[in-house]
PAZADREN-96006 format. One record per residue: residue number from 1; residue in one letter; x, y, z of N, C-alpha, C, O in turn. Coordinates in Angstrom, 1 decimal. Each point is the difference from the previous one (the first is absolute). Example, Ala and Ser with C-alpha at 12.3 -4.5 7.8 and 13.67 -1.06 7.14 Angstrom:
{i:1&aa:A&nc1:13.2&nc2:-5.7&nc3:7.8&cac1:-0.9&cac2:1.2&cac3:0.0&cc1:0.9&cc2:1.2&cc3:0.0&oc1:1.0&oc2:0.0&oc3:0.7};
{i:2&aa:S&nc1:-1.4&nc2:1.1&nc3:-1.4&cac1:0.9&cac2:1.1&cac3:0.0&cc1:-0.8&cc2:1.1&cc3:0.8&oc1:0.5&oc2:1.1&oc3:0.1};
END
This chain:
{i:1&aa:G&nc1:37.4&nc2:-6.3&nc3:4.4&cac1:-0.9&cac2:0.0&cac3:-1.3&cc1:-1.1&cc2:-1.2&cc3:0.2&oc1:-0.6&oc2:-0.4&oc3:-1.0};
{i:2&aa:C&nc1:0.4&nc2:-0.1&nc3:2.1&cac1:-1.1&cac2:-1.0&cac3:0.2&cc1:-1.2&cc2:0.7&cc3:0.5&oc1:-1.0&oc2:-0.7&oc3:0.2};
{i:3&aa:E&nc1:0.9&nc2:2.0&nc3:0.0&cac1:-1.4&cac2:0.7&cac3:0.4&cc1:-1.0&cc2:0.2&cc3:-1.1&oc1:0.4&oc2:0.3&oc3:-1.1};
{i:4&aa:S&nc1:-1.7&nc2:-0.6&nc3:1.5&cac1:-0.9&cac2:0.1&cac3:-1.1&cc1:-0.5&cc2:1.5&cc3:0.1&oc1:-0.4&oc2:0.6&oc3:1.0};
{i:5&aa:S&nc1:0.4&nc2:0.1&nc3:-2.2&cac1:-0.8&cac2:1.1&cac3:-0.2&cc1:-1.3&cc2:0.2&cc3:0.4&oc1:-0.4&oc2:1.2&oc3:0.2};
{i:6&aa:G&nc1:-0.5&nc2:-2.4&nc3:-0.1&cac1:-1.3&cac2:0.1&cac3:0.2&cc1:-0.9&cc2:0.4&cc3:-1.3&oc1:-1.2&oc2:0.2&oc3:0.1};
{i:7&aa:T&nc1:1.9&nc2:0.0&nc3:-1.3&cac1:-0.7&cac2:0.5&cac3:-1.1&cc1:-0.2&cc2:-1.2&cc3:-1.0&oc1:-0.5&oc2:0.3&oc3:-1.1};
{i:8&aa:G&nc1:0.8&nc2:-1.5&nc3:1.3&cac1:-0.3&cac2:-1.1&cac3:-0.8&cc1:-1.3&cc2:-0.3&cc3:-0.5&oc1:-0.8&oc2:1.0&oc3:-0.1};
{i:9&aa:N&nc1:0.5&nc2:-2.2&nc3:-0.2&cac1:-1.5&cac2:-0.4&cac3:-0.5&cc1:-0.8&cc2:-0.2&cc3:1.1&oc1:-0.8&oc2:-1.0&oc3:-0.2};
{i:10&aa:M&nc1:0.8&nc2:1.6&nc3:1.3&cac1:-0.9&cac2:-0.3&cac3:1.2&cc1:-1.4&cc2:0.5&cc3:-0.3&oc1:-0.1&oc2:1.0&oc3:-0.7};
{i:11&aa:P&nc1:-1.0&nc2:-1.6&nc3:1.1&cac1:-1.2&cac2:0.7&cac3:-0.2&cc1:-0.3&cc2:1.2&cc3:0.7&oc1:0.4&oc2:0.1&oc3:1.1};
{i:12&aa:T&nc1:-1.0&nc2:0.8&nc3:-1.6&cac1:-0.2&cac2:1.3&cac3:0.6&cc1:-1.3&cc2:-0.3&cc3:1.1&oc1:-1.1&oc2:-0.3&oc3:-0.5};
{i:13&aa:S&nc1:1.3&nc2:0.4&nc3:1.7&cac1:-1.1&cac2:-0.4&cac3:1.0&cc1:-0.7&cc2:1.4&cc3:0.4&oc1:0.4&oc2:1.2&oc3:0.0};
{i:14&aa:L&nc1:-1.6&nc2:-1.6&nc3:0.5&cac1:-0.9&cac2:1.0&cac3:0.5&cc1:0.6&cc2:0.8&cc3:1.0&oc1:0.7&oc2:-0.7&oc3:0.8};
{i:15&aa:V&nc1:-0.8&nc2:2.0&nc3:-0.5&cac1:0.7&cac2:0.8&cac3:0.7&cc1:-0.7&cc2:0.7&cc3:1.1&oc1:0.5&oc2:0.6&oc3:1.0};
{i:16&aa:G&nc1:-1.8&nc2:-0.7&nc3:-1.1&cac1:-0.9&cac2:0.6&cac3:1.0&cc1:-1.7&cc2:-0.1&cc3:-0.3&oc1:-0.4&oc2:-0.3&oc3:-1.1};
{i:17&aa:V&nc1:-0.2&nc2:0.5&nc3:2.0&cac1:-1.5&cac2:-0.1&cac3:-0.4&cc1:-0.7&cc2:1.0&cc3:1.3&oc1:0.2&oc2:-0.1&oc3:1.2};
{i:18&aa:S&nc1:-1.1&nc2:0.8&nc3:-1.7&cac1:-0.9&cac2:0.9&cac3:1.1&cc1:-1.4&cc2:-0.4&cc3:-0.1&oc1:-0.5&oc2:-0.4&oc3:-1.1};
{i:19&aa:I&nc1:-0.1&nc2:0.5&nc3:2.2&cac1:-1.5&cac2:-0.5&cac3:0.1&cc1:-0.5&cc2:1.4&cc3:0.8&oc1:0.5&oc2:0.3&oc3:1.1};
{i:20&aa:E&nc1:-1.5&nc2:0.5&nc3:-1.8&cac1:-0.5&cac2:1.2&cac3:0.7&cc1:-1.4&cc2:0.1&cc3:-0.1&oc1:-0.4&oc2:-0.4&oc3:-1.1};
{i:21&aa:P&nc1:-0.3&nc2:0.8&nc3:2.0&cac1:0.6&cac2:0.3&cac3:1.4&cc1:-0.2&cc2:-1.2&cc3:0.6&oc1:-0.7&oc2:-0.9&oc3:-0.4};
{i:22&aa:N&nc1:1.4&nc2:0.8&nc3:1.6&cac1:0.3&cac2:-1.3&cac3:0.6&cc1:0.1&cc2:0.3&cc3:1.7&oc1:1.1&oc2:0.5&oc3:0.5};
{i:23&aa:P&nc1:-2.1&nc2:-0.7&nc3:0.2&cac1:-1.4&cac2:-0.5&cac3:-0.2&cc1:-0.7&cc2:0.5&cc3:-1.0&oc1:0.2&oc2:1.1&oc3:-0.3};
{i:24&aa:S&nc1:-1.2&nc2:-1.8&nc3:-0.3&cac1:-0.7&cac2:0.4&cac3:-1.2&cc1:-1.6&cc2:-0.1&cc3:0.5&oc1:-0.5&oc2:-0.9&oc3:0.7};
{i:25&aa:P&nc1:-0.4&nc2:2.0&nc3:-1.3&cac1:-1.4&cac2:-0.3&cac3:0.4&cc1:-0.8&cc2:-0.6&cc3:-1.2&oc1:-1.2&oc2:0.0&oc3:0.1};
{i:26&aa:G&nc1:2.0&nc2:-0.6&nc3:-1.1&cac1:-0.7&cac2:-0.7&cac3:-1.0&cc1:0.5&cc2:0.2&cc3:-1.5&oc1:-0.4&oc2:-0.7&oc3:-0.9};
{i:27&aa:E&nc1:1.3&nc2:1.7&nc3:0.7&cac1:0.6&cac2:0.1&cac3:-1.3&cc1:1.5&cc2:0.1&cc3:0.1&oc1:0.5&oc2:0.8&oc3:0.7};
{i:28&aa:L&nc1:0.3&nc2:-1.6&nc3:-1.4&cac1:1.4&cac2:0.1&cac3:0.1&cc1:0.6&cc2:0.3&cc3:-1.4&oc1:-0.6&oc2:-0.3&oc3:-1.0};
{i:29&aa:V&nc1:1.9&nc2:0.9&nc3:1.1&cac1:0.8&cac2:0.2&cac3:-1.1&cc1:1.2&cc2:-0.6&cc3:0.1&oc1:0.8&oc2:0.5&oc3:0.7};
{i:30&aa:F&nc1:-0.4&nc2:-1.6&nc3:-1.5&cac1:1.2&cac2:-0.8&cac3:0.0&cc1:0.8&cc2:0.8&cc3:-1.0&oc1:-0.5&oc2:0.5&oc3:-1.0};
{i:31&aa:E&nc1:2.0&nc2:-0.6&nc3:1.5&cac1:1.0&cac2:0.4&cac3:-1.3&cc1:1.0&cc2:-0.8&cc3:0.4&oc1:0.4&oc2:0.0&oc3:1.1};
{i:32&aa:C&nc1:0.1&nc2:-0.8&nc3:-2.0&cac1:1.3&cac2:-0.5&cac3:0.0&cc1:1.0&cc2:0.4&cc3:-0.9&oc1:-0.2&oc2:0.2&oc3:-1.2};
{i:33&aa:R&nc1:1.3&nc2:0.0&nc3:1.9&cac1:1.3&cac2:0.6&cac3:-0.7&cc1:1.0&cc2:-1.1&cc3:-0.4&oc1:0.5&oc2:-0.7&oc3:0.9};
{i:34&aa:G&nc1:-0.3&nc2:0.6&nc3:-2.3&cac1:0.8&cac2:-1.0&cac3:-0.4&cc1:0.3&cc2:0.3&cc3:-1.4&oc1:0.1&oc2:1.1&oc3:-0.4};
{i:35&aa:R&nc1:0.2&nc2:-2.3&nc3:-0.4&cac1:0.4&cac2:0.1&cac3:-1.3&cc1:-1.1&cc2:0.6&cc3:-1.0&oc1:-1.0&oc2:-0.7&oc3:-0.4};
{i:36&aa:E&nc1:1.4&nc2:1.7&nc3:0.0&cac1:-1.0&cac2:0.6&cac3:-1.1&cc1:-0.6&cc2:-0.9&cc3:-1.0&oc1:0.9&oc2:-0.8&oc3:-0.5};
{i:37&aa:G&nc1:-2.1&nc2:0.6&nc3:0.1&cac1:-0.5&cac2:-0.7&cac3:-0.9&cc1:-0.2&cc2:-1.4&cc3:0.3&oc1:-0.4&oc2:-0.8&oc3:-0.9};
{i:38&aa:V&nc1:0.7&nc2:0.2&nc3:2.1&cac1:-0.4&cac2:-1.2&cac3:0.6&cc1:-0.9&cc2:0.1&cc3:1.1&oc1:0.2&oc2:0.8&oc3:1.0};
{i:39&aa:N&nc1:-1.3&nc2:-1.5&nc3:-1.2&cac1:-1.2&cac2:0.2&cac3:0.9&cc1:0.4&cc2:-0.6&cc3:1.5&oc1:0.9&oc2:-0.8&oc3:0.1};
{i:40&aa:C&nc1:-1.5&nc2:1.2&nc3:0.8&cac1:0.2&cac2:-0.6&cac3:1.5&cc1:-1.2&cc2:-0.8&cc3:0.1&oc1:-1.1&oc2:0.4&oc3:-0.5};
{i:41&aa:Q&nc1:1.2&nc2:-1.5&nc3:1.3&cac1:-1.0&cac2:-1.0&cac3:0.3&cc1:-0.3&cc2:0.2&cc3:1.5&oc1:1.0&oc2:0.0&oc3:0.7};
{i:42&aa:L&nc1:-2.4&nc2:0.3&nc3:-0.2&cac1:-0.2&cac2:0.2&cac3:1.3&cc1:-1.2&cc2:-1.2&cc3:0.4&oc1:-0.9&oc2:-0.3&oc3:-0.7};
{i:43&aa:A&nc1:1.3&nc2:0.0&nc3:1.8&cac1:-0.8&cac2:-1.3&cac3:0.7&cc1:-0.6&cc2:0.8&cc3:1.3&oc1:0.8&oc2:0.6&oc3:0.8};
{i:44&aa:I&nc1:-2.0&nc2:-0.7&nc3:-0.6&cac1:-0.3&cac2:0.8&cac3:1.4&cc1:-0.6&cc2:-1.6&cc3:0.7&oc1:-0.7&oc2:-0.8&oc3:-0.5};
{i:45&aa:F&nc1:1.1&nc2:0.9&nc3:1.7&cac1:-0.1&cac2:-1.1&cac3:0.9&cc1:-0.9&cc2:0.6&cc3:1.2&oc1:0.1&oc2:1.2&oc3:0.4};
{i:46&aa:D&nc1:-0.9&nc2:-2.1&nc3:0.3&cac1:-0.6&cac2:0.4&cac3:1.3&cc1:0.9&cc2:-0.5&cc3:1.2&oc1:0.9&oc2:-0.8&oc3:-0.2};
{i:47&aa:A&nc1:-1.1&nc2:1.1&nc3:1.3&cac1:0.8&cac2:-0.2&cac3:1.1&cc1:0.3&cc2:-1.8&cc3:0.2&oc1:1.0&oc2:-0.5&oc3:0.5};
{i:48&aa:M&nc1:-2.0&nc2:0.1&nc3:-0.9&cac1:0.3&cac2:-1.8&cac3:0.0&cc1:0.9&cc2:-0.3&cc3:-1.0&oc1:0.3&oc2:-1.2&oc3:-0.2};
{i:49&aa:G&nc1:0.1&nc2:2.1&nc3:-0.7&cac1:0.9&cac2:-0.6&cac3:-1.2&cc1:-0.9&cc2:-0.4&cc3:-1.3&oc1:0.6&oc2:-0.6&oc3:-0.9};
{i:50&aa:R&nc1:-1.8&nc2:0.8&nc3:0.8&cac1:-0.8&cac2:-0.4&cac3:-1.0&cc1:0.1&cc2:1.0&cc3:-1.1&oc1:-0.3&oc2:1.2&oc3:0.2};
{i:51&aa:L&nc1:0.6&nc2:-1.6&nc3:-1.3&cac1:-0.1&cac2:0.8&cac3:-1.3&cc1:-1.3&cc2:0.6&cc3:-0.2&oc1:-1.0&oc2:-0.8&oc3:-0.1};
{i:52&aa:L&nc1:0.8&nc2:2.1&nc3:0.0&cac1:-1.3&cac2:0.7&cac3:-0.4&cc1:-0.1&cc2:0.5&cc3:-1.5&oc1:-1.1&oc2:-0.1&oc3:-0.6};
{i:53&aa:Q&nc1:2.1&nc2:0.7&nc3:0.1&cac1:0.1&cac2:0.5&cac3:-1.3&cc1:1.3&cc2:0.0&cc3:-0.6&oc1:1.0&oc2:0.0&oc3:0.8};
{i:54&aa:K&nc1:-0.7&nc2:0.1&nc3:-2.1&cac1:1.1&cac2:0.1&cac3:-0.5&cc1:-0.1&cc2:1.2&cc3:-1.1&oc1:-1.0&oc2:0.0&oc3:-0.8};
{i:55&aa:L&nc1:1.9&nc2:1.0&nc3:0.8&cac1:0.1&cac2:1.0&cac3:-0.9&cc1:1.1&cc2:0.3&cc3:-0.9&oc1:1.1&oc2:-0.1&oc3:0.6};
{i:56&aa:D&nc1:-1.0&nc2:0.3&nc3:-1.7&cac1:1.1&cac2:0.3&cac3:-1.0&cc1:0.0&cc2:1.5&cc3:-0.3&oc1:-0.9&oc2:0.5&oc3:-0.7};
{i:57&aa:I&nc1:1.8&nc2:0.2&nc3:1.4&cac1:-0.1&cac2:1.4&cac3:-0.3&cc1:1.4&cc2:0.4&cc3:-0.6&oc1:1.0&oc2:-0.7&oc3:0.3};
{i:58&aa:P&nc1:-1.0&nc2:1.9&nc3:-1.1&cac1:1.1&cac2:0.7&cac3:-0.7&cc1:1.0&cc2:0.5&cc3:1.2&oc1:-0.4&oc2:0.6&oc3:1.0};
{i:59&aa:A&nc1:1.7&nc2:-0.9&nc3:-1.2&cac1:1.0&cac2:0.6&cac3:0.8&cc1:0.0&cc2:1.6&cc3:-0.1&oc1:-0.3&oc2:0.6&oc3:-1.0};
{i:60&aa:N&nc1:0.6&nc2:0.0&nc3:2.0&cac1:0.4&cac2:1.5&cac3:0.2&cc1:-1.3&cc2:0.8&cc3:-0.4&oc1:0.1&oc2:1.1&oc3:-0.6};
{i:61&aa:Q&nc1:-1.3&nc2:-1.6&nc3:0.8&cac1:-1.3&cac2:0.8&cac3:-0.1&cc1:-0.9&cc2:-0.1&cc3:1.2&oc1:0.0&oc2:-1.2&oc3:0.5};
{i:62&aa:P&nc1:-0.6&nc2:2.0&nc3:0.0&cac1:-1.0&cac2:-0.3&cac3:0.8&cc1:-1.2&cc2:-0.7&cc3:-0.4&oc1:-0.5&oc2:0.2&oc3:-1.0};
{i:63&aa:Y&nc1:0.0&nc2:-1.1&nc3:1.9&cac1:-1.1&cac2:-1.0&cac3:-0.7&cc1:-1.0&cc2:-0.1&cc3:1.3&oc1:0.1&oc2:-0.6&oc3:1.0};
{i:64&aa:P&nc1:-1.3&nc2:1.5&nc3:-1.3&cac1:-1.0&cac2:0.0&cac3:1.0&cc1:-0.7&cc2:-1.5&cc3:0.0&oc1:-0.2&oc2:-0.6&oc3:-1.0};
{i:65&aa:W&nc1:-0.2&nc2:0.2&nc3:2.3&cac1:-0.8&cac2:-1.2&cac3:0.1&cc1:-1.1&cc2:0.3&cc3:0.9&oc1:0.3&oc2:0.7&oc3:1.0};
{i:66&aa:A&nc1:-1.5&nc2:-1.1&nc3:-1.3&cac1:-1.1&cac2:0.0&cac3:0.9&cc1:0.0&cc2:-1.0&cc3:0.8&oc1:-0.2&oc2:-1.0&oc3:-0.7};
{i:67&aa:V&nc1:0.2&nc2:0.9&nc3:1.8&cac1:-0.1&cac2:-1.2&cac3:1.1&cc1:-1.3&cc2:-0.6&cc3:-0.1&oc1:-1.0&oc2:0.7&oc3:0.2};
{i:68&aa:P&nc1:0.9&nc2:-2.1&nc3:-0.4&cac1:-1.2&cac2:-0.5&cac3:0.0&cc1:-1.0&cc2:0.1&cc3:1.2&oc1:0.5&oc2:-0.1&oc3:1.1};
{i:69&aa:A&nc1:-1.8&nc2:0.3&nc3:-1.3&cac1:-0.8&cac2:0.2&cac3:1.1&cc1:0.1&cc2:-1.0&cc3:1.1&oc1:-0.1&oc2:0.2&oc3:1.2};
{i:70&aa:S&nc1:0.3&nc2:-1.6&nc3:-1.8&cac1:-0.1&cac2:-1.3&cac3:0.6&cc1:1.3&cc2:0.0&cc3:1.0&oc1:-0.1&oc2:-0.8&oc3:0.9};
{i:71&aa:L&nc1:1.2&nc2:1.6&nc3:-1.0&cac1:0.9&cac2:0.0&cac3:1.1&cc1:-0.4&cc2:0.8&cc3:1.0&oc1:-0.7&oc2:1.0&oc3:-0.1};
{i:72&aa:S&nc1:1.1&nc2:-1.6&nc3:1.4&cac1:-0.4&cac2:0.6&cac3:1.4&cc1:1.3&cc2:0.5&cc3:0.5&oc1:1.2&oc2:-0.3&oc3:-0.3};
{i:73&aa:D&nc1:-1.5&nc2:1.3&nc3:1.2&cac1:1.2&cac2:0.6&cac3:0.6&cc1:1.0&cc2:-0.8&cc3:0.5&oc1:-0.3&oc2:-1.1&oc3:0.5};
{i:74&aa:G&nc1:1.6&nc2:1.4&nc3:-0.6&cac1:1.1&cac2:-0.9&cac3:0.4&cc1:1.3&cc2:0.3&cc3:-0.5&oc1:0.3&oc2:1.1&oc3:-0.5};
{i:75&aa:V&nc1:0.6&nc2:-2.0&nc3:0.7&cac1:1.3&cac2:-0.1&cac3:-0.7&cc1:0.1&cc2:-0.8&cc3:-1.1&oc1:-0.5&oc2:-1.1&oc3:0.0};
{i:76&aa:Y&nc1:1.1&nc2:1.5&nc3:-0.9&cac1:0.2&cac2:-0.8&cac3:-1.4&cc1:1.4&cc2:0.1&cc3:-0.4&oc1:0.6&oc2:1.0&oc3:0.4};
{i:77&aa:W&nc1:0.0&nc2:-1.9&nc3:-1.3&cac1:1.3&cac2:0.2&cac3:-0.5&cc1:0.0&cc2:0.0&cc3:-1.5&oc1:-0.7&oc2:-0.8&oc3:-0.6};
{i:78&aa:V&nc1:1.6&nc2:1.8&nc3:0.0&cac1:0.1&cac2:0.2&cac3:-1.4&cc1:1.5&cc2:-0.6&cc3:-0.4&oc1:1.0&oc2:0.5&oc3:0.3};
{i:79&aa:R&nc1:-1.0&nc2:-1.6&nc3:-1.0&cac1:1.3&cac2:-0.2&cac3:-0.6&cc1:0.1&cc2:0.3&cc3:-1.4&oc1:-0.8&oc2:-0.5&oc3:-0.9};
{i:80&aa:V&nc1:1.8&nc2:1.2&nc3:0.6&cac1:0.4&cac2:0.5&cac3:-1.4&cc1:1.3&cc2:-0.7&cc3:-0.4&oc1:1.0&oc2:-0.2&oc3:0.7};
{i:81&aa:E&nc1:-1.3&nc2:-0.2&nc3:-2.1&cac1:1.2&cac2:-0.7&cac3:-0.7&cc1:0.2&cc2:0.8&cc3:-1.3&oc1:-0.9&oc2:0.4&oc3:-0.7};
{i:82&aa:Q&nc1:2.4&nc2:-0.3&nc3:0.4&cac1:0.4&cac2:0.5&cac3:-1.2&cc1:1.5&cc2:-0.2&cc3:-0.2&oc1:0.8&oc2:0.5&oc3:0.8};
{i:83&aa:G&nc1:-0.5&nc2:-1.1&nc3:-2.0&cac1:1.5&cac2:-0.2&cac3:-0.4&cc1:0.7&cc2:-0.8&cc3:1.0&oc1:1.2&oc2:0.4&oc3:0.2};
{i:84&aa:G&nc1:-1.7&nc2:-1.4&nc3:0.4&cac1:0.7&cac2:-0.8&cac3:1.1&cc1:-0.2&cc2:0.5&cc3:1.4&oc1:0.4&oc2:-0.7&oc3:0.9};
{i:85&aa:G&nc1:-1.0&nc2:2.1&nc3:-0.7&cac1:0.2&cac2:0.5&cac3:1.3&cc1:-1.5&cc2:-0.1&cc3:0.4&oc1:-0.9&oc2:0.2&oc3:-0.8};
{i:86&aa:V&nc1:0.8&nc2:-0.5&nc3:2.2&cac1:-1.2&cac2:-0.1&cac3:0.8&cc1:0.0&cc2:1.0&cc3:1.3&oc1:0.9&oc2:0.1&oc3:0.7};
{i:87&aa:I&nc1:-2.0&nc2:0.5&nc3:-0.6&cac1:-0.2&cac2:0.9&cac3:1.1&cc1:-1.4&cc2:-0.3&cc3:0.6&oc1:-1.0&oc2:-0.1&oc3:-0.7};
{i:88&aa:T&nc1:0.9&nc2:0.0&nc3:2.1&cac1:-1.2&cac2:-0.3&cac3:0.6&cc1:-0.4&cc2:1.2&cc3:1.0&oc1:0.9&oc2:0.4&oc3:0.8};
{i:89&aa:R&nc1:-2.1&nc2:0.1&nc3:-0.8&cac1:-0.3&cac2:1.2&cac3:0.8&cc1:-1.3&cc2:-0.3&cc3:0.7&oc1:-0.8&oc2:-0.7&oc3:-0.5};
{i:90&aa:K&nc1:0.6&nc2:1.3&nc3:1.6&cac1:-1.1&cac2:-0.2&cac3:0.9&cc1:-1.0&cc2:1.2&cc3:-0.3&oc1:0.5&oc2:1.1&oc3:-0.2};
{i:91&aa:W&nc1:-1.8&nc2:-1.4&nc3:0.0&cac1:-1.0&cac2:1.0&cac3:-0.3&cc1:-1.1&cc2:-0.1&cc3:1.0&oc1:-0.4&oc2:-1.1&oc3:0.3};
{i:92&aa:V&nc1:-0.1&nc2:2.1&nc3:0.2&cac1:-1.2&cac2:-0.1&cac3:1.1&cc1:-1.2&cc2:0.7&cc3:-0.8&oc1:0.2&oc2:1.0&oc3:-0.7};
{i:93&aa:L&nc1:-1.2&nc2:-1.6&nc3:0.8&cac1:-1.3&cac2:0.5&cac3:-0.4&cc1:-1.0&cc2:0.3&cc3:1.3&oc1:-0.3&oc2:-0.8&oc3:0.8};
{i:94&aa:I&nc1:0.1&nc2:2.0&nc3:-0.9&cac1:-0.9&cac2:0.8&cac3:1.1&cc1:-1.2&cc2:0.7&cc3:-0.7&oc1:0.2&oc2:1.2&oc3:-0.5};
{i:95&aa:R&nc1:-1.3&nc2:-1.7&nc3:0.4&cac1:-1.0&cac2:0.8&cac3:-0.6&cc1:-0.9&cc2:0.9&cc3:1.0&oc1:-0.9&oc2:0.7&oc3:-0.5};
END
């Protein structure tokens, strides 16, 4: 009788994120899979950890993003948050 069913009032967390294509030639499509009706917050960082851009995108819908021309080829990190969940993914830009 002491086991948790896991169905209490815990926040629904982010369950996944996709970045396509990766490596990318200059346009990406983000999609975060999480709680319907709750936006995902994306933060894009360079390899040195500097914040480049923040995006607020709807959950469970593809979100196209044109990579700014000012970004050079290299490795970047995308941090996605929703409902208490956080996922970080590597993204490579090759033009």
